[in-house]
Steps between C-alpha positions, in 0.01 A plus 500: 500500500637840407362817654392785277804700394747263664756294320547265796270217606273571796394227742138387467409675825654828379735531797833464321668540165801293398837624375773242429319243714464726803169622645454873553196631684253702294366825636174496690218485243258672738693829488303777333640594159585854610678377813691242295613767251626719783687216666655388171612860444657501848674171422640627170629821664666295773661267244639801314635630831674163553656530155613856561645418844692206355644718225597767753642249748283657771442228760265710713278588204512138387375373836217754498402418142499125567281560804259697280493216245418256778227726636336532159514124445346435842223751422436327167480162678806358326686470832398487863192316622315309226194677362294181493319375808451127447806402704704379201873547561696771323754342264628827354848467343501122522557267208164394363615138475543491880151624584137392473513655148749236379252298290355815345850627422607166350193517274619835363817342367300232319266756343 
């Protein structure tokens, strides 16, 4: 299953997308579109700040920018507590083949 506008497969429950066999948590689908746009803008600004701090060799600015990236990702639901409430474990950043998604992932390779 591929999500609209995504080039990476998305798990059937919509919680993760897969890049090079690793699961990455999707943002919370219940976020309002306007809120999501604002948070994505914050994330992009913070990522540019990381880039700029790396180029400048400014460790203090880098730490601040990375903290802002983390904050935006938590607000989007990509990090921090899972946005689902059914008690399923969070397997963010794990290899799909080592999770409950293993059979689904193996089926992608055959298809």
